[in-house]
VEXTORTOR-282646 format. One record per atom (N, C-alpha, C): residue in one letter; z, y, x. Coordinates in steps of 0.1 Angstrom, whole numbers, padded with zeros to 4 digits, always signed. Example, Ala and Ser with C-alpha at 12.3 -4.5 7.8 and 13.67 -1.06 7.14 Angstrom:
! VEXTORTOR-282646
A+0078-0057+0132
A+0078-0045+0123
A+0078-0033+0132
S+0071-0022+0128
S+0071-0011+0137
S+0079+0000+0129
! end
This chain:
! VEXTORTOR-282646
M-1071+0801-0379
M-1075+0812-0371
M-1090+0813-0369
I-1096+0802-0368
I-1111+0802-0367
I-1117+0806-0380
S-1112+0802-0391
S-1118+0806-0404
S-1116+0821-0406
G-1105+0827-0401
G-1104+0842-0402
G-1114+0849-0393
V-1117+0844-0381
V-1127+0850-0373
V-1141+0849-0379
I-1144+0837-0385
I-1157+0835-0392
I-1158+0845-0403
L-1148+0846-0411
L-1148+0856-0422
L-1150+0870-0418
M-1144+0874-0407
M-1145+0887-0401
M-1159+0890-0397
I-1165+0880-0390
I-1179+0881-0386
I-1188+0882-0398
L-1186+0874-0409
L-1194+0875-0421
L-1193+0889-0427
A-1181+0895-0427
A-1178+0908-0433
A-1187+0919-0425
L-1187+0917-0412
L-1194+0926-0403
L-1209+0925-0406
V-1214+0913-0407
V-1228+0910-0410
V-1232+0916-0424
F-1224+0914-0434
F-1226+0920-0447
F-1227+0935-0447
W-1217+0941-0440
W-1216+0955-0440
W-1227+0962-0432
F-1229+0957-0420
F-1238+0964-0411
F-1252+0958-0411
G-1253+0945-0414
G-1266+0938-0414
G-1274+0939-0427
M-1267+0935-0438
M-1274+0935-0451
M-1276+0949-0457
A-1266+0957-0456
A-1267+0970-0462
A-1273+0981-0453
K-1276+0977-0441
K-1281+0987-0431
K-1295+0993-0436
D-1305+0984-0438
D-1318+0989-0441
D-1323+0981-0453
P-1319+0985-0465
P-1322+0976-0477
P-1336+0977-0482
T-1344+0987-0477
T-1358+0989-0482
T-1368+0979-0475
E-1365+0973-0464
E-1374+0964-0458
E-1376+0951-0466
E-1387+0945-0465
E-1390+0933-0473
E-1381+0921-0468
S-1377+0914-0477
S-1368+0902-0473
S-1376+0890-0470
A-1370+0882-0462
A-1377+0869-0458
A-1375+0858-0469
T-1364+0859-0476
T-1361+0848-0486
T-1365+0853-0500
G-1369+0844-0508
G-1372+0847-0522
G-1361+0851-0530
F-1349+0846-0528
F-1337+0849-0536
F-1334+0864-0534
V-1334+0869-0522
V-1331+0883-0520
V-1341+0892-0526
R-1354+0888-0525
R-1365+0896-0531
R-1363+0897-0546
V-1360+0885-0553
V-1357+0885-0567
V-1345+0893-0571
F-1334+0892-0563
F-1322+0900-0565
F-1325+0915-0565
K-1333+0919-0555
K-1336+0933-0553
K-1345+0938-0565
S-1354+0929-0570
S-1362+0934-0581
S-1354+0935-0594
I-1344+0926-0596
I-1336+0927-0608
I-1326+0938-0608
F-1318+0940-0597
F-1307+0949-0596
F-1311+0962-0589
G-1322+0962-0582
G-1326+0974-0575
G-1320+0975-0561
I-1324+0985-0554
I-1319+0987-0540
I-1304+0991-0540
K-1301+0999-0549
K-1287+1004-0550
K-1277+0993-0553
G-1281+0984-0563
G-1273+0973-0566
G-1272+0963-0555
Y-1283+0961-0547
Y-1282+0953-0535
Y-1272+0958-0525
V-1272+0971-0522
V-1263+0977-0513
V-1249+0975-0518
I-1246+0978-0530
I-1233+0977-0536
I-1228+0962-0535
M-1237+0952-0538
M-1233+0938-0537
M-1230+0935-0522
A-1237+0939-0513
A-1235+0936-0499
A-1222+0942-0494
K-1219+0954-0498
K-1206+0960-0494
K-1194+0954-0501
T-1196+0950-0514
T-1185+0943-0521
T-1182+0929-0514
L-1193+0922-0511
L-1191+0909-0503
L-1184+0911-0490
A-1187+0922-0483
A-1181+0925-0471
A-1166+0928-0472
I-1162+0935-0483
I-1148+0938-0485
I-1140+0926-0489
F-1146+0917-0497
F-1140+0904-0500
F-1138+0895-0488
C-1148+0895-0480
C-1147+0887-0467
C-1136+0893-0458
L-1135+0906-0457
L-1125+0912-0449
L-1111+0909-0454
L-1109+0910-0467
L-1096+0907-0473
L-1093+0892-0471
A-1102+0884-0472
A-1100+0869-0470
A-1096+0866-0456
S-1103+0873-0446
S-1099+0871-0432
S-1086+0877-0429
L-1082+0888-0435
L-1068+0893-0433
L-1058+0884-0438
S-1061+0877-0449
S-1052+0867-0455
S-1051+0855-0446
E-1062+0851-0440
E-1061+0839-0431
E-1053+0843-0419
F-1055+0855-0413
F-1047+0859-0402
F-1032+0860-0405
Y-1029+0865-0417
Y-1015+0866-0421
Y-1009+0852-0422
N-1016+0843-0428
N-1011+0829-0430
N-1009+0823-0416
Y-1018+0825-0407
Y-1018+0818-0394
Y-1006+0824-0386
F-1004+0837-0386
F-0994+0843-0377
F-0979+0842-0383
T-0978+0840-0396
T-0965+0840-0403
T-0960+0826-0405
K-0968+0816-0404
K-0964+0802-0407
K-0964+0794-0395
! end
């Protein structure tokens, strides 16, 4: 149950936090390098894809918790 909640929070952070304002400078070097390689549009697509995967994983965790 706790892992499902954590994954749901991560999905919300990825969807609303990371993809909200992609043009501002990043604090970490990895994100800055990722943006320079794939561009802003690739960064937004990656953030939304991660959010969808986290959402699906959290739904799976909730399903396993409530059915078993």
